Steps between C-alpha positions, in 0.01 A plus 500: 500500500664821380540776758609856423623769736255785447655840577151638562412254779861440608451125514509193279168421338376204298495599134146503365456700178177690448393287203606137534825435316508842331771728646543867415849619594629857466861605562633856485735535205777740408527870426704492176744788539816292557627141490346255748728383783527169681281631782221520242600153379451369853133605499424377149679164541301443821163564338600304192561205733168557677302517175669185369437311824133592498467388139681175577239442771219538250403864549407714199716807566457833323819688591471872428792742535490875439762723341503857635591675176404851616664632816714792620824298479429420135430868427824604671712237322343586163588864563862405578527288185301746287273230364125444520337336800366220283838427343672481840227284656489258207879473496524389863184290478670308219812453714286379791315246287833379365624448858183308587545273199864427587401417861220270380240715672231397256189447714344846447172483309480870415712814537284812534639848425351779712461727196263248341255547790459880517125469437461253790719715727292812437184299560625385840595856602153619395333237718720576800420869466126433462501290819679768698838324531685744272535876468669747269777745583737692272740207468243236409235266632582352843368210708372599844628229737281625785199360313619139532473371855751214471767676292840353599375146566743329260818667626367515857556876523303754693361795304770729645776258398351478152472877473863558595619251237284634215567864582869442428403383150239768425540821697208692349373744766150507350425139590229438759718243678876456484451136399270569205642372170463609139258323266537731199791744471415813308742653250727687495750272671862422424505465125650666195419561135659175384305282743283361226149536371337382826679624812146577622152367426169691495268444795188664654732690735754611242798340324723284715625149574409217739621484856723206582243284680189540286640318196515165681139501617382616157690213335386231746137613499502482121629141496392352835217717630498668845624191688757233417720233653867598535691828486878472513797732499811603688473580869580869451179544297280409796484867595395733356434326167302189596326682784382760249375231261280356775368845588410573138334173402312432822363857499383465139344154534391485866632141486751374758762368465626621164757218505463175694875425538781755508850354443815708542854401402790596726784735414833422337751648744843638406731589789210544738279709269220415258615485139341794320566750226449793737789378718718418200595159646345290227630246249304485177380162380705543185819578697445192720460281193835614360674285763239246606233291332127574537466156661721616786285809561179294508657245737650778717158661541303180559740371768345756736140525613320761293406711805851500649768755417796376295848632574675527166875428493734367235591218738137385514472511122812281477351254753185486288709424192676215680168354620364518146808316372426226753145470363629497141751226579232280656251556217773416249566171675131410507449592135799280408393224738490227233865571418601472865330159526793316345562214508132395524409322819162358602519670836446833327154386393386395848239722670645754745366708788592815310144541375394556861762773529371672187144486629614640836694774319194588293292518816759718673521727197122542482465560874764773482344670199151483649635674811505850345740398221785399731759454225802455735336192655386376158856526367637329813290194415641506145859515626433211738386295201815596308724408793335160541499444124874568475565255785304223329664576165840451660379174654354390165161446662279718283268336248400621157152569636652705785684719250183548297300598809769745616497679165120506498492660845770757423326601178179551695687723746654692214162588350467725804860606573640513148872476568589127496464383141470830315828610337698243697854467367514208261756235578646254255389145564788280604538191272368177649839333468666773707229489767536123523873533564439769763250281685745206492776727632272607785447138600873427492566807721245379756681163503836675552630377163679829425725354231212391276312822576798708384534289189138574407554869569794510257297313238212748533746791467630360173140490380475876560336518843630590844376332821510715812456347846266713711343467844187327370662282237637578154453778246563462126584773254639522152866604483569848358137611523 
């Protein structure tokens, strides 16, 4: 039974979608004014995993993600580059989508640009104003937080705490309350003649652009209606962004809750501080991929629980790489299992207890994932299987059926995690004759017949392969490769 930690209730709850197996999932996307960094990747890898797990469990998931392609940062960057807003936004949107493709983040059903929903945004502002939740001042149309009795319930803030935080973002002195936020920002605002044909849109209150929060509720109402199943995003969006979304949609619809389950991913920490563009302590996804594979980034992220912070260090990335090499080595052995079974012996075909271990591993994996997507525990069960599998390989006690079941299980895991089989380095298959000699040499070494073992080693070397003695047995590699 799947349980999710709901930020709204601050407890784990059994997952029961509103409509049977149909799941509507919305995750806050990017503002395309610069390259995405690995802190962004952390959030999107997490929700890619969540969407894939839900689908693997038979849920029909519609995963919607917005793209905030009109915002003050885009206007400012377009001004600096002397290009149009649209050109800048599309340029970095393209880079973002390229990053997502490289990272195998391919579970999103639809990307929704804010500028494609101006009509819906204006309609929501109209309704909020008609119901008395919004008012007009010189700067724009603002939401009056005093009208919503439970404002602050998601972030667990008092009204005064909320007001202090929002007032630092928007210091307009005409607001009724310091915590009121903008729904529609009236022009003129920071722009310039080269901003493009639509730096502002017509509205009943004058030309302007959407506030930050209103685009998300306009997009989700269009596709999901006033209530839906899961809203996800990074932890720093909980306030004021997600709090404002609740205030907007619940005021418009009079339906509570707007979202049944709120899921928030933890921060990626660099030297004690959250990775962010504003602090300048970020590593872009593209810079990370210059030195490491996308598989390593996915594995690095999924090793930690999605709600926990991750301390990013080069040492931890290297450890992740080494762990991935261990997985690759084991998978390579299992895929080449028929070659390792030389010479053929009937004992290989006898039933083993390994099937019980695989079933126990599957159970452990499922229990971990159903406990609020506990990926560290799920991966621990996978590594236990690998450790036991390596032991039985060395003892020549695995059967052909065991190898088949291991691969089947790992492929099932990888449908969700997407770092085991995808883009795994290809390794040349060792000829059967060579493997047979290596296995014979191993037997002679166990018997203490070092002379014959060395003789076989020299013979194998003449055939172009080098045998290395390691802690857990022998490794084979082609010479000069």
